[in-house]
C-alpha positions in Angstrom: 103.8 96.7 150.9 105.6 97.9 148.3 106.6 97.2 145.0 109.5 97.7 142.6 108.7 97.6 139.2 111.0 95.5 137.1 112.1 96.6 133.6 111.0 94.6 131.0 114.5 93.9 129.5 116.2 92.7 132.3 118.5 89.3 131.8 117.2 87.5 135.3 113.8 86.2 135.9 111.1 88.8 136.7 109.4 89.1 140.1 106.7 91.6 141.0 105.3 94.2 138.5 107.0 94.8 135.1 107.0 98.0 133.8 106.8 98.8 130.3 107.3 102.6 129.1 104.9 104.2 127.2 107.2 104.8 124.1 108.2 101.2 124.0 104.1 100.1 124.1 103.8 103.2 121.0 106.8 101.4 119.3 105.2 97.9 119.6 101.9 98.9 118.7 103.1 101.0 115.9 105.2 98.4 114.1 102.5 95.5 114.2 99.8 97.9 113.7 96.4 97.7 115.3 92.9 97.9 114.5 90.2 99.8 116.2 86.4 99.0 115.7 83.5 100.2 117.7 80.4 100.8 117.5 77.8 103.6 118.7 74.0 103.6 119.2 72.2 106.4 120.2 68.5 105.2 121.5 65.6 106.9 123.2 62.7 104.1 125.2 64.9 101.5 123.1 64.4 102.7 120.1 67.8 103.5 118.0 67.5 106.8 116.2 71.7 107.4 115.5 74.4 104.4 114.8 77.6 105.6 114.0 80.7 102.7 113.4 84.0 103.2 113.9 86.8 100.8 112.1 90.4 102.2 112.2 93.9 101.1 111.3 96.8 102.4 113.4 100.2 101.6 111.7 103.7 103.5 111.4 104.5 104.8 107.8 107.6 103.8 106.1 109.9 106.3 103.4 111.1 102.7 102.2 108.1 101.7 101.2 106.8 102.8 98.0 103.1 103.8 98.1 100.8 101.8 95.6 99.5 104.6 94.0 101.4 106.3 90.8 101.3 109.9 92.3 102.0 109.3 95.7 99.0 109.4 96.9 95.4 110.3 96.7 95.2 113.3 98.6 
């Protein structure tokens, strides 16, 4: 059984698996932004020893939008 990959922007009705190029997927994600959040707990014998929390926002940057800082940024 072979399957043909159908382009996501084809004009007709879609039949079969839809293929989205990685560049288009990254463009969509960065245009709208995505939040990555997670927790990592290292425990021995059900006793938590280390907890690491991760919260990150991934988004694109536009030169047309000015920085909210007067000097261009905190760095």
